[in-house]
C-alpha positions as CSV (number, residue, x, y, z in Angstrom):
1,M,-41.8,7.5,49.5
2,K,-39.6,4.6,48.3
3,W,-38.7,3.8,51.9
4,I,-42.4,3.5,52.9
5,V,-43.3,1.2,50.0
6,G,-40.1,-0.8,50.6
7,L,-40.9,-1.2,54.3
8,A,-44.5,-2.2,53.5
9,F,-43.3,-4.9,51.1
10,F,-40.8,-6.1,53.7
11,G,-43.6,-6.3,56.3
12,I,-45.8,-8.3,53.9
13,I,-43.0,-10.8,53.2
14,V,-42.2,-11.1,56.9
15,A,-45.9,-11.8,57.7
16,L,-46.1,-14.3,54.9
17,A,-43.0,-16.1,56.2
18,S,-44.4,-16.1,59.7
19,A,-47.6,-17.7,58.4
20,G,-45.6,-20.4,56.7
21,R,-43.6,-21.1,59.8
22,A,-46.8,-21.3,61.8
23,L,-48.3,-23.7,59.2
24,L,-45.3,-26.0,59.4
25,G,-44.8,-25.9,63.2
26,D,-48.3,-25.9,64.7
27,G,-49.8,-29.1,66.0
28,R,-46.5,-31.1,66.1
29,D,-44.9,-32.8,69.0
30,G,-48.3,-33.0,70.9
31,K,-48.6,-29.2,71.1
32,P,-52.1,-27.7,70.5
33,K,-52.7,-25.8,67.3
34,S,-52.7,-22.0,67.6
35,N,-54.1,-19.1,65.5
36,R,-50.7,-17.8,64.6
37,M,-51.1,-18.5,60.9
38,L,-54.5,-16.8,60.8
39,H,-53.2,-13.7,62.5
40,A,-50.1,-13.6,60.3
41,L,-52.2,-13.9,57.1
42,A,-54.7,-11.3,58.4
43,L,-51.8,-8.9,59.0
44,R,-50.4,-9.6,55.5
45,I,-53.8,-8.7,54.0
46,G,-54.1,-5.6,56.1
47,L,-50.6,-4.4,55.1
48,S,-51.4,-5.1,51.4
49,V,-54.7,-3.1,51.5
50,A,-53.0,-0.3,53.5
51,L,-50.2,-0.1,50.9
52,F,-52.7,0.0,48.1
53,V,-54.7,2.8,49.8
54,F,-51.5,4.7,50.6
55,I,-50.4,4.6,47.0
56,L,-53.8,5.9,45.8
57,V,-53.9,8.7,48.4
58,A,-50.3,9.7,47.5
59,Y,-51.2,9.9,43.8
60,K,-54.3,12.0,44.6
61,L,-52.3,14.4,46.8
62,G,-49.6,14.7,44.1
63,W,-46.8,13.0,46.1
64,I,-46.2,10.6,43.2
65,E,-46.8,11.1,39.5
66,P,-46.9,8.8,36.5
67,T,-43.6,8.6,34.6
68,G,-45.2,9.3,31.2
69,L,-43.4,6.3,29.6
70,P,-45.3,5.0,26.6
71,L,-46.8,1.6,27.0
72,F,-46.7,0.6,23.3
73,R,-44.2,1.7,20.6
């Protein structure tokens, strides 16, 4: 379970870095602008939503449980 969440977070960070690189590099040196940033950000949003849904489903199926730690003392 931890590996899946970790891989999802890594994918989100990679997609965000790819979007930043596309933002800084597109349209320079006479090259036409591309849709790389749009696709990278859409991928990041998709991964974030998929991770959220996966955590909800895992909770409902009993794969993960709350720790029972008190919020306030």
